[in-house]
LUMFI-601999 format. One record per residue: residue in one letter; x, y, z of N, C-alpha, C in turn. Coordinates in steps of 0.05 Angstrom, whole numbers, plus 32768, in hexadecimal, padded with zeros to 4 digits. Each point is the difference from the previous one (the first is absolute). Example, Ala and Ser with C-alpha at 12.3 -4.5 7.8 and 13.67 -1.06 7.14 Angstrom:
! residues 2
A81087F8E809C7FEE80188000801280188000;S7FF980157FF28010801880017FF18016800E;
//
This chain:
! residues 255
M80117FE880007FEF80188000801280198000;S7FFA80137FED801180177FFE7FFA80148017;K8015800F80087FFD801380157FF3801A7FF5;R7FEF800C800F7FF080167FF6800F801A7FFC;L80178003800C801180187FFC801B7FF87FF6;D80027FEA7FF2801A7FF57FF8801180157FF1;G80168008800B801380127FF37FF8801D8001;K7FE98007800B7FF8801C8000800F800F8016;V800880197FFA800D801180137FEB8011800E;I7FFE7FFD801A7FEA800D800F800B800F8018;I7FF7801980038005801080187FEA7FFB8015;V80087FFE80197FED7FFF8016800880148015;T7FEF801580048006801380157FF27FF7801A;G800B800A80167FF67FF6801A80047FE38004;A80177FF67FF580047FE37FFF800B7FF48019;G800580108014800D7FF680187FEE7FF38014;S7FE680027FFD7FEE7FF480147FE47FFE7FF4;G7FEF7FF1800E7FE37FFF7FF97FFA7FF77FE4;I7FEE800E7FF37FF87FF97FE5801780017FED;G801280138002801780027FEE80127FE88002;R80067FF8801980117FE880047FF47FE77FF4;D7FE67FFB80077FF37FE87FF57FFE80017FE2;S7FFC80177FF57FFE80037FE3801B7FFB7FF3;A8015800B800B801B7FFC7FF580077FE28000;E7FFB7FF3801680067FE380027FF07FF07FEC;L7FE680077FFC7FF07FF27FED800980057FE4;F800680197FF9800980077FE5801B7FF17FFA;A80117FFE801480197FF17FFB7FFB7FE37FFA;R7FED7FF4800F7FFA7FE47FFB7FF37FFC7FE4;E7FF480167FF67FF47FFF7FE5801380097FEB;G801A80028006801480057FEC8009801C7FFB;A7FF68013800F8008801C7FFC801C80068009;K800C80147FF28019800C80097FF9801A800D;L80078003801A7FF480148011801380178007;V7FF580188000800D8017800D7FEE80068018;L800A7FFC80187FF1800580198007801B800B;A7FEC801080068004801B800B7FF18003801A;D800E800D80137FF38005801A80108016800E;V7FF380108011800F8014800F80107FF48017;N7FF87FE88008800D7FF1801680147FED7FF3;A801A8007800080147FF07FF380047FE5800C;D7FFE7FFE801A80047FE6800D7FEB7FEC7FF7;N7FE7800980007FEA7FEE7FF880037FF87FE2;G800680147FF080027FFB7FE380177FED7FFA;E80168004800C80177FEE7FFB7FFA7FE48009;T7FF17FFD80167FF97FE6800B7FEE7FF17FEC;V7FED800E7FF47FEE7FF37FED80107FF97FE7;A801180117FF680107FFA7FE980127FE88004;A800C7FFF801880127FE980067FF07FE68001;G7FE88001800B7FF07FE880027FF87FF67FE4;I7FF980127FEE7FF97FF97FE580187FF37FF2;K8017800C800380187FF57FF380077FE5800B;K7FFD7FFC801A80067FE6800D7FEE7FEB7FF5;A7FE780087FF97FED7FEC7FF680037FFC7FE2;G8014800C7FF480057FFC7FE37FF580157FEE;G7FF58016800B7FF580157FEF801480167FFB;E7FF780147FF0801180167FF97FF4801A800C;A8010800F800F7FF68018800C801780128008;V7FFC801A7FFC80128014800B7FF080148010;F800C800C80147FF280138011800B801C7FFC;V7FEE80147FFF8007801C7FFE7FF0800F8016;R800F800F80117FF1801080147FF380187FF2;V7FE6800280047FF080147FF27FEC800D8012;N8000801B80017FEA800F800B7FEF80097FE8;V7FE97FF47FFD7FF080057FE77FF7801C7FFD;S8000801080167FF9801C7FFD801680127FF7;A80187FF47FFC8018800F7FF780047FF97FE2;E7FFE80137FEF80017FFA7FE3801A7FF47FF8;A80168009800B801B7FF57FF880027FE38008;D7FF47FF8801680017FE480087FF07FEF7FED;V7FE980097FF77FEF7FF17FEE800D7FFE7FE5;E800C80157FF6800E80007FE680177FEC8001;N800F8000801680167FEE80037FF67FE38002;M7FEA7FFB800C7FF57FE580027FFB7FF47FE4;V7FF380107FF07FFA7FF67FE5801A7FFD7FEF;K801280128003801A7FFE7FF3800F7FE68009;Q7FFE7FFA8019800D7FE8800B7FF47FE77FF4;A7FE580007FFC7FF47FE97FF4800A7FFB7FE4;V800280167FF080087FFE7FE4801E7FF97FFF;S8010800C8011801D7FFB7FFF80077FE48009;T7FF07FF5801280057FE5800B7FF77FEB7FED;Y7FE880037FF57FF37FEA7FF17FFC80077FE2;G800580197FF87FFE80077FE47FE5800C7FF8;R7FEC7FFF80107FE6800A7FF97FEE80008019;L7FE7800A7FFD7FEC7FFD80157FE67FF67FF2;D7FF47FEC800D7FE77FF57FF57FE780068011;G8004800780197FE9800680118008800A801B;A7FEC8009800F8005800B801B7FE77FFD8011;F80057FFA801A7FEB80008014800780178013;N7FF180177FFD8005801780117FF07FFE8019;N800C7FF280137FF27FF88019800780118018;A801580107FFF8009800F80177FEB80148009;G7FFC8002801A7FED8013800B80008000801E;I7FF38014800B7FFE8002801D7FE380048008;G7FF97FF980187FE58003800A7FFC80198010;Q7FEA8001800E7FF9801880107FF27FF8801A;L8009800D80157FF27FFD801A7FE5800F7FFE;S7FED7FF5800E7FE5800B7FFE7FFD801C800C;N7FF680137FF17FF8801A800A7FEC800D7FED;L7FEE800F800C7FEC800E7FEF800E80167FF0;I7FF480097FEA800C80147FF0800680198010;G7FEE8007801280048018801080177FFE8014;D80087FE8800680177FFC8012801A7FF77FF1;S7FFF7FFF7FE680177FF67FF1801480167FFC;S80197FF87FFB801680137FFC800880027FE3;I800980177FF8800980047FE4801A7FF17FFC;D80117FFC801580197FF27FFC7FFA7FE27FFA;L7FED7FF4800E7FF97FE57FFA7FF47FFD7FE4;W7FEE80137FF97FF580007FE5801680007FEB;N801380138003801580027FEC80117FE77FFF;Q80067FF4801780107FE780007FF27FE97FF1;I7FE67FFC80067FF27FEA7FF37FFC80057FE3;I7FF980187FF87FFD80067FE4801B7FFD7FF1;A80168008800D801A7FFE7FF380077FE37FFA;V7FFC7FEE801480087FE47FFC7FEC7FF17FEE;N7FE6800180087FED7FEF7FF27FF8800A7FE5;L7FFD801A7FFC7FF7800B7FE78016800A7FEE;T80108012800B8017800A7FF080137FE97FFA;G80047FEE801380127FE97FFC7FF67FEF7FE9;T7FE67FFB7FFF7FF57FF07FEA8003800E7FE6;Y7FFA801A7FFF800480107FE7801C7FFE7FF6;L801480048012801C80007FF880087FE47FF5;C7FF77FEB800D80067FE57FF77FF57FFC7FE4;V7FE780077FFC7FF47FFC7FE6800E80117FEB;K800680198007800E80127FED80197FF37FF4;Y80117FF5801180197FF57FF77FFD7FE47FF5;E7FED7FF1800B7FFC7FE57FF67FF57FFF7FE3;V7FED80127FFA7FF47FFF7FE5801580067FEB;N801380128006801480067FEC80137FE87FFB;A80067FF18015800F7FE77FFC7FF07FEB7FF2;L7FE67FFE80067FEF7FEC7FF27FFD80077FE3;L7FFF801A7FF97FFE80077FE480187FF67FF0;K80188002800C80187FF67FF380007FE27FFD;A7FF27FF280137FFF7FE37FFF7FE97FF67FEE;G7FF080127FF67FEA7FF87FEE7FE67FF9800E;G7FFE8008801A7FE77FFB800F80067FF3801B;G7FEA7FFB800E80037FF4801B7FE780068011;A80037FFC801A7FEA800380128009800D801A;I7FEE8012800A8004800D801A7FE87FFA8011;V80067FFA80197FEA7FFC8014800680138017;N7FEC801180068002801380167FF07FF78017;M8009800780187FF27FF880187FED80178009;S7FE77FFC7FFB7FEC8012800B7FF47FF38019;S7FE6800180047FF37FF680187FE280027FFD;M7FF17FF280107FE4800580017FFB801C800A;A8014800C800E7FFF801C8008800380137FE8;G80087FF57FE98001800F7FE77FE67FFD7FF0;V7FED7FF1800A7FE77FFB7FF37FE9800E800F;K80038002801A7FEC800D8011800D800F8016;G7FF28013800C800C800F801680037FEF8019;V80158005800F80057FF28019800180148017;P7FEE7FFF8013800180138016801A7FFF800F;E800A8017800880188004801080197FF97FF1;M7FFF7FFF7FE680187FFA7FF0800080117FE6;V7FFD801A80037FFC80117FE9801880007FED;A80188002800B801880017FEF80047FE67FF1;Y7FFD7FEA800F80047FE67FF47FEB7FFB7FEA;S7FE7800680067FEB7FFC7FEC800480117FE8;A800780198004800580127FE980177FF77FEF;S80157FF6800E80187FF77FF17FF97FE87FEE;K7FF07FEE800B7FF97FE77FF17FEB80067FEA;H7FEF801480047FEF80097FEA8012800B7FEA;G8014800F80088013800B7FEC800F7FEB7FF0;V80077FEA800E800E7FEA7FF27FEE7FF67FEA;M7FE67FFF80047FED7FF67FEB800180147FE9;G8002801A8005800180137FEB80197FFD7FEF;V80177FFC800E80197FFB7FF17FFE7FE77FEF;T7FF47FEB800C7FFE7FE77FF27FEF80027FE7;R7FE9800C80027FEE80027FE9800C80127FEA;T800C80168008800C80127FED80177FF37FF1;A80127FF3800E80167FF37FF37FF77FE97FEE;A7FEB7FF280087FF57FEA7FF07FF6800C7FE5;A7FF1801680027FF6800C7FE88015800B7FED;E8015800B800C8016800C7FF080117FEB7FF2;Y80047FE9800C80157FED7FF67FF57FE67FF6;A7FE57FFD7FFE7FF57FE77FF780097FF87FE4;R800280137FEE80087FFA7FE4801E7FF97FFF;A800E80068015801D7FF8800180037FE5800E;K7FEA7FF2800480017FE5800C800A8001801D;I7FF98016800E80068002801C7FE68000800F;R7FFC7FED80127FE87FFD80108005800B801C;V7FED800F800A8003800C801B7FE67FFA8010;N80037FF280157FE97FF9801180068005801E;A7FEC7FFE801080048004801D7FF27FEB8010;I800B7FFA80177FF37FED80137FF580108017;C7FE87FF980087FF2800E80167FF97FED8016;P80137FFA80127FFA7FEE80167FEF800D8015;G7FF27FEE800F7FF68008801A80167FFD8014;V7FF97FF8801880157FFD801580107FE77FFA;V801A8002800380137FEA7FFB800F7FFA8019;N80067FE68005800D7FF78018801E80047FFF;T800880197FFE801D80077FFF800B8005801C;E801A80018002800D8006801A7FF5801A800B;A7FFE80147FEF7FF7801B80097FE47FFF800C;N7FEE7FF27FF37FE47FFE800A7FFF7FEF8019;K80107FEB800180007FEF8019800B800F8018;A801380127FFA800D800F80167FED8014800E;T7FEA80077FF27FED8013800D7FF07FF38016;G7FFF7FE580007FF07FF280157FE280017FFB;I7FF8800B7FE97FE380037FFA7FF67FE67FF3;D7FE87FF880087FF27FEA7FF37FF3800C7FE7;W800F7FFF7FEA7FF7800E7FE87FE77FF57FF4;N7FFB7FE680047FE77FF57FF47FE7800A800F;S8004800980197FE9800B800E7FFB801D7FF8;V8016800E7FF77FFD801C7FF77FF780017FE3;V800C7FF07FEF7FFA7FFF7FE37FF87FE37FFA;P7FE87FF880077FF87FE47FFC7FFC7FF97FE2;S80057FE67FFA7FFB7FF77FE57FEF7FE68001;P7FF27FFA7FEB7FF07FE7800080117FE78005;M801A80017FF980117FE9800480087FFD801D;G7FFC8015801080067FFD801D801D80028007;R8010800C7FEE801D80038006800C80157FEE;V8017800A8008800F80127FEF80107FF07FEB;A800B800E7FED80107FF37FEB801D7FFA800A;E800B7FEC7FF4801D7FFA80048010800E7FEA;P8018800980068011800D7FEC80037FEF7FE7;S80027FE6800380047FEE7FE97FE980017FED;E7FE88006800A7FE880017FEF800180197FEE;I800A8016800B800480187FF080157FFC7FEB;A80157FF1800880177FFB7FEE7FF67FF07FE7;E7FEE7FEE80047FF67FF07FEA7FF280117FEB;L7FF1801480097FF280127FEE801480117FF1;A8015800A800E8015800F7FF3800E7FEF7FEB;L80057FE78006800D7FEE7FED7FF07FFE7FE6;W7FE67FFC80037FEF7FFD7FE8800080197FEF;L7FFF8017800D800080197FF1801B80067FF2;L80167FF6800B801A80037FF380057FEC7FEB;S7FF17FEA800080067FEA7FEE7FF280047FE5;D80067FEF7FED7FF480017FE57FE47FF38000;N7FF67FF980187FE57FF680027FEB80168001;S8009801980027FEE80178003800480157FEA;T80057FF77FE8800980127FEB7FEA80137FF6;Y7FE77FFC80077FEB80137FF77FF4800F8018;T8010800280157FF6800C8019801180198006;T7FF480177FFF800E801980077FED8015800B;G800B801280107FF08016800B7FED7FF98016;Q80047FE9800C7FEC7FF68013800B8001801D;G7FEE8002801380067FFD801C7FF27FE7800A;F800E7FED800B7FF57FE680077FFC7FFE801E;P7FE6800180097FFB7FFB801D80087FE48008;I800C7FFD801780067FE6800B7FFC8002801E;D7FE77FFC80087FF88007801C7FEE7FEC800D;G80007FE77FF67FF07FEB800C7FE280057FFD;G7FF980127FEE7FE380057FFB7FF580178010;A8011800F800F7FF6801480127FF080167FF2;A800A80087FE87FF380157FF17FE67FF77FF2;A7FFB7FE680017FE97FF67FF17FE680008010;T8002800780197FE87FFD80117FFE80168015;T7FE88004800A7FFC8014801580027FF5801C;Y7FFD7FE6800480047FF4801A80097FE37FFD;I800B7FF68016800C7FE57FFF7FEE7FEC800F;L7FFA7FEB7FF27FF07FEA800D80127FF08012;P7FF47FF48015800F7FED801180077FE87FF0;P80157FF1800980077FE77FF17FE97FED7FFD;L7FFF7FF27FEA7FEB7FEC7FFB80037FE88012;
//
């Protein structure tokens, strides 16, 4: 059975933990040559070393996605290392502590917009130019169900993820004829280290018909499909992956 990303050169941002780590490891098993990016060098290097120990190909680059020079260097590193770029999973992002709009700070707003929205814009900007030279490819951006509907007490995060959808749809429309596909993933709550560290029972706060939050590996599988040649007629879309939470107004007890 052929590997779904066999020989493809893929960038993964936020690769040092959570969804990014699980995605990088899955992409490597599916034959990708990886450029792993993260602001945390220790985490990123650890993931890269694990992939190489398992027989995969990966290099790590420390990247702050809100810094244009870092993002430009990341894409240059992919091309200089492997000769081209075939795709990217722009997963890097930060969350927000709960506060009402009236109690929120402009500094927090600026920080979240810089990483989640400006960071995604910068990644797409440099990635599409590399993909044009390669004759096409695929980009997957990390949005959220908070990019589909408003989330109380998370104004900056929700606004940033709505913005990611705007970047995604615009880039998809601009580059479709160049065989570049751009899509976004919109998860509900995911069982990442960051969410577990809050100590919150997230399924009681954001319940789903499935009765649980998502695992990072489940998000990674959707990203894999969108980066693979199995999704060649799919672009400009935001894919909810929330256990059915957005499909209903209330949750029934278990059958």
